[in-house]
N, C-alpha and C positions, 0 to 999 in steps of 0.2 A: 504493500500501499504506500502512497504519497506519505512524506514526512510534514508537509506542507497542512496545517490545520484548517477545517472548514469552519468558516465563521456561521454564527447562527442566522445571519441575515440569508447568506446563500442556504443554507438547510431549509428556511420556510420558503425560500424562491422554489427551491426543488420539490419539496413537499406539495406546494400549491400547483405546480407544474405536472407532476406525476399523477395527482388525483384529477386534475382534469382531463389529461389526454387519456388515463384508464377509464373515467367515465365516458368519454366520447366514443373511445374504441367500444365499449359495451353497447351504446346506443346504437353506434356503427351497425355492429354486427347482429344486433336485434332486426333493425329496418333490414339489413341483407337477408336475414333468416327468414322474414315473413312470409316471402312468396312461396318458399320451400314447405314451411308449416303447413300453409294453406291450399299446396299444390294440388290434391285430390280433390279438394271442395270446388276450387277455383275451375278446374278442369271440368267438372261436371255441370256447373253452372253456365260456365261460358262456352261449353262444346269444344274444348281445345284439345287437340292430338298430342301424345307424349313427344314427337318431334316439335310442334309448334310449342309446346312448353319448355323443351329445352332450348329452342331460340329466344323464349321470352325469359328463361332464366341467365341467359347469354348475354342478353341485350345489355345488363347492367356491367358484366365483366369485360365487353368488349368495349364500351364506353370508358370505362374505368381504366382500362389498359391504355388506351390511345391517348388518354388527357393526362398521363403521368407525365410524358416528355417537357409539355410545356409546364406544367405546374411546377416541376421540380426547378426548373430555372426562376421561375417567379418567385419561388418561396426563397430561393437564395439571395434574389433582390429586393424583396417586399419584407418578409419575415413571417414568422408562423402566426404572429399574432391577428393580422389582417386576413391572410390566405385562410388559414383554418376557421377564423370567425366566419368570413363569407361563406367558406365550404359547408360548414355546419347548418348554417341559416337556410341555404337553398337546397341541402339535399333534404334536409327536415320537411320543407314546402312540397318538394317532389315526393317523399314519403307519402304524405297526406294527399296528395294528388291521385295516387294508386286507389286509394280508397272510393274515387270518384269516377273512375272509368266505366265505359260501355261496351269497349270494343277492343279486339287484340290490338290493334294498331296504337290507340292512344294508350292502353297499357305498355306497349313496346316503348313508346316516346318518354313515358313517366319513369321506366327503369332506365332507360339511357341516360337522362336527365340526373336521375339518383346516381349513377356512375361517375359522371362528370364532376358532380358537386363532392362526391366522397373522395375524390382522388388526392386532395391534400393532406389527408390524415396521418397516413403512416410516414411519408416523406418529412411532415412537418414534426411529428414526434421525433423522427432521428434527429433533424436539426436541433429540436428544444433540447433533447438530452446530450448532445454534442456540445452546447452553449453551455449547459448549466451542471455538468460533471465532467471530473477530469478523466483522462484516456483510460485509467486502469479500473475507474469504477461505473464506467458505462453499462456492463453486461447486465448488471442486477435491475437497473430501472428499465432497461431496454426491455428483459424478459417481462417484468411486471407490465409494463405497457403493452406489450404485443400479447400477453395472456389475455387481455380484454376480447382477443379474436376467439378465445374459447370461452371466456366467462359469457360473452353475450349469445352465442349459441347453445350455450348450457342453459342460462335462464330462459331463452326464447320458447323453446318447445313447451314446457309447463304453464308459461306466463301467457303467451299468445295462444296456445290452445284454449284454455280458460277464457280469455277474454274473446274468441273466436266463438266459442261455444254460447258465449252470454250474450255477446251484442253484434255477433257476426263479422266475417273477414272484413268488410270494407271499414266499420268503425276500429278494428285493430290497426290498419293502416293509419288512420288519422290520429288516434291516441298517441301512436309513437312519434308521428311527426311533431305533434305538439311538444313532446317531451324534448326534442332536439332543437326545436326555435328556443325553448329556454335556456338550454345550455349554451348555444351560440351567443348569446345576450351576455351571460356571465363570463365566459371566456374572455370576450373582446373587452369587458369593463375591466377585467382583475389582472390578466395576465400581460406580462412585458417583455419584449424581447432583450436580450443581453445589451444591444446597443443603444435601448432607450433607458437602461438604468445606471447610474453613476457608481462605479464599483472604486474600493479602496483597492490599495495596491496588494494587500494580503488577500483579498478577494481575487485578484488577478493570478496571483501566483498560484492559489489553490487550483483554479479552473484550469491554469494553461500548463500545469505539472505534466512532465512525459511526453508533450507537444513537439511535435517536428515543425510545425509551423504554428505561429502565434498571430499573424496577421489577419484579424479577425473583420477588421472594418473593410477591406477591398470588397466589391462586387465581381461576381464571375463574369467573365467575358464571353461573346459568343465562341471567340476562338478557343478557351478553355474548356467550354462546354463540347464542343464539337470534338477537341482532344480527348475526351474521356472514353470515346468510342474506338480509339486508335490502340487500346491496351487490352491484351489478353485476359487481366483478371476482370475487366469490366464485361466481357463477353461470357467469361465463366460464371460470374453472379448472376447475369441475365439468364443465361441458359440452364444454370442450376436451378434458381427459383422457379422457373417454368415447371420442371418436376415437383418442385413440392407445392405449388399452388394448384397444380393439375389434382394432385390427391387431395389437398384441402377442400378444394371446390367440388370434387366429385362427392364426399361426404357431407358437405354442407349442402348441396342441392338436391342429392338423390337418395340420401339415408333414411328420411321419413317415407318416402315412397318405396324403398327397398323393404324397410321392416312390415310397412303395410303389405305390400303385394308378394314378396318373396317368401317372408316369414310369419305371414298370416296374423299380425298384430294389430288392435282396434286403433282408431285415430287417438282415443283417450289415451290407450296405453303406450303407444308409439311417443305422444309428446313427453312421456316422463322417462322412456327408455332412452331415446335419441339424446338425453341431456347426460347421460352416464360418461360415453365417450368424450365430451367435451371438458368432463373434470380431468380426465387423464391428459388432454390435450392441455389444458391450463397449467397441470403440474410440469407437463414436459416443458413448457416456457419459462417457467420460473426456474426450473432446474438448468435448462441451458444458459439462462444469465449467470447464474451463481456459477455454474462449470467454467463459464467462459473468464470470470474474474478470478477465480482460483488459479485456472491454467497461466493467466497473463502475469498474475502476481508471484507466480513460481518460476518465472524467467522463459515460458514458452513465448514464441513470438506472437505478435497481435493476429498475422495471418493464421498461424498453426492452431492457435487458441480457439479459434473460430471455425476453421476448415475442418478440423477433426469432427466436432459435433454436427456440423452440416451433413457429412458423408454418412457419419453413422445413423442419423435421423432417417435419411434417405433409404438406406439399406433396410434398417428397422421396419420403417413402415412398409415396405414392400414386404420383408419377410412374414409380417403379422397379417397383411391383407389376404395372400394366398391361401393361408389355412381357412381363413373366414369363409371361402367358397365352397370347400369341401365338405365341413362338417355339416352333419344333419341337425345337430344340437343349436336350437336359438340362442340358448345362454352361452354355449362355447362361442358361435359367431360374434356375438355382441362382446365377449371378452376379447377376441382376436382384434375387433375393431376397436377396443379402447385402447389395446397396446399398439397397434397402429396408428392410432390418434397421438399418442404419447410421443413416439417417435419422430413423426411427421412435423408436429409442431414445435419438438425441440430443434429439428433442422430449421424450419420457420424463425425461430426467436434468434439462432445464432446467425442466421444470414442477415438479419437487421443488426445485429451488435457489429458485424463485418462492414457494413455502410458508415457507421458512426466513427471509425478509427482510421481508415486507409485513405482518406483524403484530408486536404483542410476542412476547417469548420464552413468555411464559406461555401464549399462544394457538395457538402453532404447531403441535402435535399436533392441535388440534381443526380447526384449518384443513386441514392435511394428510390428516386423517381424512375430510373432507367432499369434498375434491377427489379422494381415493382411491375414495368410495364411489360419486360417479360414474364413475369410470373403470372399477370392477369390475362397475358395473351394466351399462356397456356391454360391458366382457369378458365377462360370463356370457351375453350374447346370441350372441356369435360362435359358440361351439360349437353352440348349438342351430341357430342359422340356416344354417350351414355343413353340420350333419348332415340338416338339412332339405332343402337344396338338393342336396345328394350323393345321397341317398336318392331323390330324384324325379326328377334330370336324369341322374345317374350320372357328372357330370364335375364339377371344383372351379372351373370359369371365371367363372361368375356368383358365386360366392361371395367369389372375389377381387375383382370388379368392385365389389361391394357395400362391401367394405373399403376400397377406394381412395375411393369417393364419400363415405364417412363421415368419412374422414381430411380430404378437401377441405373440407367443411363444417365440420369442427371448426375447422379454420384460421382459417375466416372468423369463426366464434362467438368464438375467443379474440382474433383480432386488433380486433375492435368492442368487447366487452365489458370485457376486462382493460386499464385504463386509467391505475389509481392506487393505492396503498397504501390499507389500511384504516385507518380512524381507530380510536385507542383509546378505547373508551367507558366505561373505567373511572372516568373523572372525573364522567362523567353519572350513573354507577351510584352514585358516593359522593354527589353532589348529594341524588339521591333518596333514598340512606339517611338522610341527616343530615335531611332534610325530613320523612320519616316514620319516627317513633320505634317504630313498632310493628313495622317491616320489618326485624326484627333478625336472621332466619334468613339473610339474605344476606352 
């Protein structure tokens, strides 16, 4: 651990930031989960086929994926306070709008807007953590924050099922949208970016301890942003995260339907059983954060302290998905899925801790959004491929096997390509700027 003490002021800022981020993540994933919870009910009421439902589920993730690239650059320029505040407000409005649709086309539009507006959350979280925690303490808060992606789906099935059975699926969307609007207002009024706070020298020494780069005031340039794509590490993170989110999104969008149709559970029972794997996923994320910090403080490099858990998590997720297919016991199948969720979410958290340490702070959101873009491009394919397989074969077995195979391939890609931190290209940019007096726009 660092020998520089943490001031009470910084500790308070950290607590407020992590509380807001975690609550935002929980609401974010409750909103994402709503459609999968109401999957069967909406299909019957609106006469939607499994393939159409696959596209409806993917409308969010496709919009989310392609919004990541501009969102990351905007976050690094304007900060998390503004971008996340606006994002939370508009995604909550879109969530409420889902409860007012009357056709598949308007549902698709509402889900796409939800995806665009939710895009800032996780890159913003990575940026906030990189600004308010020093290098060797970022694993644990990252694990806690990203665990919200399991806490939300864990709470969502019983909570949303009760709401849906009480007031209907439309009010389920509207109520969750109202909660998000309230949180967005609170975030914008209370949180401050690091450059909006006057820090003491002691604060700065703690926050910058162990950093390779301490120039936090410069804004990322277009040249530097494009330069991120020239490194093998960036592509390894992007492609590896595709495998992680493919499996995460498969379970998020189709697990309720799988338990109802393949395992014969009732809607009410499914709502409770679906929550169990997400408890394991939440534990996996928190464990990942602690393991990363422990390895880093024992002298393991910032790359390997994160790469090893990522690869282990991907392989573990695949290893426990396969036996879930072949067991005839519903109890054993749920148990295997729980272990698969533990490992794949361990990998997910470790991926996000990687994004907070291998580039300068002013580039964290950009790199995190590039990684997230790849992840959710892969994630957007999971509902489509799964829906097509289920419609053609009537079973989920091949869809789960595809997910396991993709996870193994992603582990191999991550292991080979993610090898070293990215350099700070700002010095090269400065030299270019001085040599070219006409290039003043940079």
